[in-house]
C-alpha positions as a LaTeX table, in Angstrom:
\begin{tabular}{lrrr}
\hline
Residue & $x$ (\AA) & $y$ (\AA) & $z$ (\AA) \\
\hline
Met1 & 20.88 & $-54.04$ & 9.08 \\
Asn2 & 24.00 & $-53.24$ & 6.46 \\
Ile3 & 27.06 & $-55.89$ & 6.60 \\
Pro4 & 29.60 & $-55.02$ & 4.76 \\
Gln5 & 31.27 & $-56.73$ & 2.45 \\
Arg6 & 34.32 & $-57.36$ & 3.98 \\
Thr7 & 32.65 & $-58.60$ & 7.03 \\
His8 & 29.99 & $-60.39$ & 5.16 \\
Arg9 & 32.85 & $-62.74$ & 3.59 \\
Leu10 & 35.04 & $-62.75$ & 6.78 \\
Leu11 & 31.23 & $-64.55$ & 8.10 \\
Ala12 & 30.77 & $-66.44$ & 5.69 \\
Ala13 & 34.97 & $-67.60$ & 5.35 \\
Ala14 & 34.58 & $-68.18$ & 9.15 \\
Ala15 & 31.60 & $-70.88$ & 8.78 \\
Ala16 & 33.06 & $-72.78$ & 6.10 \\
Val17 & 35.98 & $-73.21$ & 8.45 \\
Val18 & 33.40 & $-74.51$ & 10.94 \\
Leu19 & 31.57 & $-77.03$ & 8.96 \\
Thr20 & 34.42 & $-78.34$ & 7.72 \\
Leu21 & 35.45 & $-79.06$ & 10.82 \\
Ala22 & 32.14 & $-80.72$ & 11.64 \\
Gly23 & 32.56 & $-82.60$ & 8.67 \\
Cys24 & 36.25 & $-83.96$ & 10.22 \\
Ala25 & 34.69 & $-85.13$ & 13.84 \\
Ser26 & 35.24 & $-88.17$ & 15.18 \\
Gln27 & 32.90 & $-91.05$ & 14.81 \\
Asn28 & 31.61 & $-91.71$ & 18.08 \\
Ile29 & 31.54 & $-95.97$ & 19.75 \\
Glu30 & 28.52 & $-95.75$ & 20.92 \\
Gln31 & 26.14 & $-95.67$ & 17.44 \\
Tyr32 & 27.61 & $-99.54$ & 16.99 \\
Ala33 & 26.77 & $-100.72$ & 20.53 \\
Ala34 & 23.60 & $-103.06$ & 18.84 \\
Glu35 & 25.83 & $-104.01$ & 16.41 \\
Lys36 & 26.75 & $-107.87$ & 15.90 \\
Pro37 & 28.61 & $-109.84$ & 16.63 \\
Ser38 & 29.29 & $-108.21$ & 19.82 \\
Leu39 & 33.78 & $-107.45$ & 20.25 \\
Asp40 & 35.48 & $-108.53$ & 22.97 \\
Leu41 & 39.32 & $-108.31$ & 22.68 \\
Ala42 & 40.07 & $-110.57$ & 25.22 \\
Gln43 & 38.30 & $-113.41$ & 23.17 \\
Tyr44 & 38.90 & $-112.51$ & 19.88 \\
Phe45 & 43.07 & $-111.76$ & 20.19 \\
Asn46 & 43.47 & $-115.00$ & 22.12 \\
Gly47 & 45.70 & $-117.61$ & 20.56 \\
Lys48 & 47.21 & $-117.12$ & 16.89 \\
Val49 & 45.54 & $-114.38$ & 14.20 \\
Val50 & 47.28 & $-113.16$ & 11.43 \\
Ala51 & 46.73 & $-109.84$ & 9.64 \\
His52 & 47.69 & $-108.24$ & 6.27 \\
Gly53 & 48.50 & $-104.52$ & 6.03 \\
Ile54 & 48.63 & $-101.49$ & 4.13 \\
Phe55 & 50.10 & $-97.99$ & 4.94 \\
Gln56 & 49.24 & $-95.22$ & 2.85 \\
Asp57 & 50.38 & $-92.04$ & 2.76 \\
Arg58 & 48.52 & $-88.04$ & 2.62 \\
Ser59 & 47.51 & $-88.59$ & $-1.00$ \\
Gly60 & 46.51 & $-92.27$ & $-0.74$ \\
Gln61 & 49.43 & $-93.98$ & $-2.46$ \\
Val62 & 50.59 & $-96.72$ & $-1.20$ \\
Val63 & 54.26 & $-96.96$ & 0.56 \\
Lys64 & 54.14 & $-99.69$ & 2.89 \\
Arg65 & 52.42 & $-103.65$ & 2.24 \\
Phe66 & 53.04 & $-105.70$ & 5.25 \\
Thr67 & 51.97 & $-108.72$ & 7.23 \\
Val68 & 51.67 & $-109.23$ & 11.35 \\
Asp69 & 51.79 & $-112.90$ & 13.43 \\
Met70 & 50.46 & $-112.26$ & 16.02 \\
Glu71 & 49.74 & $-114.65$ & 19.50 \\
Gly72 & 46.93 & $-113.41$ & 22.10 \\
Arg73 & 47.47 & $-114.78$ & 25.84 \\
Trp74 & 45.49 & $-113.86$ & 28.47 \\
Gln75 & 44.78 & $-114.46$ & 32.74 \\
Gly76 & 41.97 & $-112.73$ & 33.87 \\
Asn77 & 42.06 & $-109.07$ & 32.65 \\
Gln78 & 45.82 & $-108.91$ & 31.45 \\
Gly79 & 46.75 & $-110.18$ & 28.48 \\
Val80 & 49.84 & $-110.15$ & 26.16 \\
Leu81 & 49.44 & $-109.39$ & 22.60 \\
Asp82 & 53.09 & $-110.24$ & 20.61 \\
Glu83 & 53.52 & $-108.64$ & 17.40 \\
His84 & 55.57 & $-109.35$ & 14.07 \\
Phe85 & 56.08 & $-107.27$ & 11.36 \\
Ser86 & 57.11 & $-108.51$ & 8.35 \\
Tyr87 & 57.51 & $-105.35$ & 5.66 \\
Ser88 & 57.06 & $-106.06$ & 1.78 \\
Asp89 & 60.85 & $-104.08$ & 1.89 \\
Gly90 & 62.17 & $-107.14$ & 4.37 \\
Gln91 & 62.10 & $-104.62$ & 7.41 \\
Lys92 & 60.67 & $-106.14$ & 10.86 \\
Glu93 & 59.38 & $-105.07$ & 14.16 \\
Arg94 & 57.86 & $-106.55$ & 17.29 \\
Arg95 & 55.72 & $-105.07$ & 19.21 \\
Ile96 & 54.40 & $-106.35$ & 22.55 \\
Trp97 & 51.64 & $-104.92$ & 24.12 \\
Arg98 & 50.65 & $-105.13$ & 27.78 \\
Leu99 & 46.48 & $-105.05$ & 27.72 \\
Thr100 & 43.84 & $-104.07$ & 31.06 \\
Lys101 & 40.70 & $-105.36$ & 30.22 \\
His102 & 38.52 & $-102.71$ & 32.45 \\
Ala103 & 34.79 & $-102.90$ & 33.28 \\
Asp104 & 32.41 & $-101.34$ & 30.46 \\
Gly105 & 34.27 & $-102.54$ & 27.48 \\
Arg106 & 36.89 & $-100.44$ & 28.61 \\
Tyr107 & 40.71 & $-101.07$ & 27.69 \\
Thr108 & 44.05 & $-99.71$ & 27.91 \\
Gly109 & 47.87 & $-100.68$ & 26.97 \\
Thr110 & 51.43 & $-100.36$ & 27.13 \\
Ala111 & 53.77 & $-101.10$ & 24.56 \\
Asp112 & 57.91 & $-100.49$ & 24.43 \\
Asp113 & 57.31 & $-97.84$ & 21.53 \\
Val114 & 53.93 & $-96.01$ & 22.38 \\
Val115 & 54.38 & $-93.47$ & 24.93 \\
Gly116 & 52.23 & $-93.47$ & 27.52 \\
Thr117 & 49.12 & $-95.80$ & 28.23 \\
Ala118 & 46.91 & $-96.16$ & 24.84 \\
Ser119 & 43.12 & $-96.19$ & 26.31 \\
Gly120 & 40.02 & $-97.37$ & 24.48 \\
Arg121 & 36.63 & $-98.53$ & 24.02 \\
Ala122 & 34.86 & $-101.98$ & 22.73 \\
Met123 & 31.18 & $-101.63$ & 21.84 \\
Gly124 & 29.13 & $-103.66$ & 19.92 \\
Asn125 & 31.30 & $-104.90$ & 16.94 \\
Ala126 & 33.92 & $-102.29$ & 17.01 \\
Phe127 & 36.90 & $-100.69$ & 19.11 \\
Gln128 & 38.08 & $-97.64$ & 19.09 \\
Trp129 & 41.37 & $-96.72$ & 20.83 \\
Ala130 & 44.28 & $-94.49$ & 20.80 \\
Tyr131 & 47.54 & $-94.51$ & 21.44 \\
Thr132 & 50.89 & $-92.43$ & 20.31 \\
Leu133 & 53.63 & $-94.12$ & 18.98 \\
Lys134 & 57.74 & $-93.91$ & 18.27 \\
Leu135 & 57.61 & $-94.02$ & 14.44 \\
Pro136 & 61.00 & $-94.49$ & 13.37 \\
Val137 & 61.85 & $-92.77$ & 9.71 \\
Asp138 & 65.54 & $-92.21$ & 7.82 \\
Gly139 & 66.92 & $-92.68$ & 12.03 \\
Lys140 & 64.91 & $-89.94$ & 13.33 \\
Val141 & 62.24 & $-90.94$ & 15.95 \\
Tyr142 & 58.63 & $-89.06$ & 15.78 \\
Glu143 & 55.89 & $-89.25$ & 17.74 \\
Val144 & 52.57 & $-90.02$ & 15.96 \\
Gln145 & 49.47 & $-90.34$ & 17.45 \\
Leu146 & 46.84 & $-92.80$ & 16.29 \\
Asp147 & 43.02 & $-92.93$ & 15.69 \\
Asp148 & 42.61 & $-96.97$ & 15.30 \\
Trp149 & 39.11 & $-98.32$ & 14.86 \\
Met150 & 38.46 & $-102.20$ & 14.71 \\
Tyr151 & 35.40 & $-103.48$ & 12.99 \\
Leu152 & 34.77 & $-107.70$ & 13.04 \\
Val153 & 32.85 & $-109.10$ & 10.44 \\
Asp154 & 32.39 & $-111.97$ & 11.94 \\
Glu155 & 33.87 & $-114.45$ & 14.50 \\
Arg156 & 37.63 & $-114.86$ & 12.32 \\
Val157 & 37.03 & $-111.52$ & 10.45 \\
Met158 & 38.13 & $-108.34$ & 11.84 \\
Leu159 & 39.07 & $-105.10$ & 9.87 \\
Asn160 & 41.07 & $-102.32$ & 11.09 \\
Arg161 & 41.59 & $-98.33$ & 9.88 \\
Ala162 & 43.85 & $-96.35$ & 11.80 \\
Thr163 & 44.68 & $-92.40$ & 11.22 \\
Met164 & 47.58 & $-91.34$ & 11.68 \\
Ser165 & 48.75 & $-87.67$ & 12.62 \\
Lys166 & 50.96 & $-85.12$ & 14.01 \\
Phe167 & 50.05 & $-81.62$ & 15.53 \\
Gly168 & 46.71 & $-82.45$ & 14.30 \\
Ile169 & 47.46 & $-82.91$ & 10.43 \\
Arg170 & 47.11 & $-86.31$ & 8.90 \\
Leu171 & 50.31 & $-88.04$ & 8.02 \\
Gly172 & 48.12 & $-91.08$ & 6.20 \\
Glu173 & 46.49 & $-93.73$ & 7.11 \\
Val174 & 47.20 & $-97.81$ & 7.54 \\
Thr175 & 43.57 & $-100.82$ & 6.52 \\
Leu176 & 44.10 & $-104.16$ & 8.35 \\
Ser177 & 42.65 & $-107.54$ & 7.78 \\
Phe178 & 42.45 & $-109.45$ & 10.64 \\
Gln179 & 42.31 & $-113.46$ & 10.42 \\
Lys180 & 41.77 & $-115.26$ & 13.67 \\
Gln181 & 43.20 & $-118.64$ & 13.24 \\
Thr182 & 41.85 & $-122.18$ & 14.57 \\
Pro183 & 43.28 & $-124.20$ & 16.58 \\
\hline
\end{tabular}
C-alpha cells in the first residue's frame, strides 16, 4: 500500500499525540492498595497537624511558600479540618473542610472556597481527591481544578502533591509535608 507522504506525516503526528496523552494519564489509586502503613484520613487528621509547603508555577519556579496549622475533629464518619495558612509574603488564609468518610475508603468534602463537593478515595498508604477551588489572584477569583495526592510515609509524616489546572492546562503544583503533632 502506497501512503502519500502528507498522510504518513499526519498519521505519525496523531500517533505522537496519542502517546503523549497516554504518558500524561493520571496514576491509579489501586496501585497503592498493598502499601503500608494504611492511611485513614479520619485517624490522621484527628488532632493537630502542621504542614510546610510551596507552590511552583509551570516552569517549576517557587512562587509561594507557606505553613498550615490544622486541627481535625471527628465524630463518627463526620469530620471538620480547620486550616490556617500563613504565606511567606505575610498573607493569611483560613479554610474549614467539612468531611464525610464513606465505605470503601471514599471521602467527600466541602469548604467555602471549594466549588461543589470534593471527592476522593484512600487505598493503602495513598489518598487521591479532586476538586475545584476558587482562587483569588490580583482582585479576581478564578476556578481552578486540583488533582490532589497524599502519601503516608509513617504514622506522623505524610507528603502531598497537587497539580493545579484550568481548562486542562497545568498551571503549577503544590507540594506539602504534613507532620502530625503528638498530644
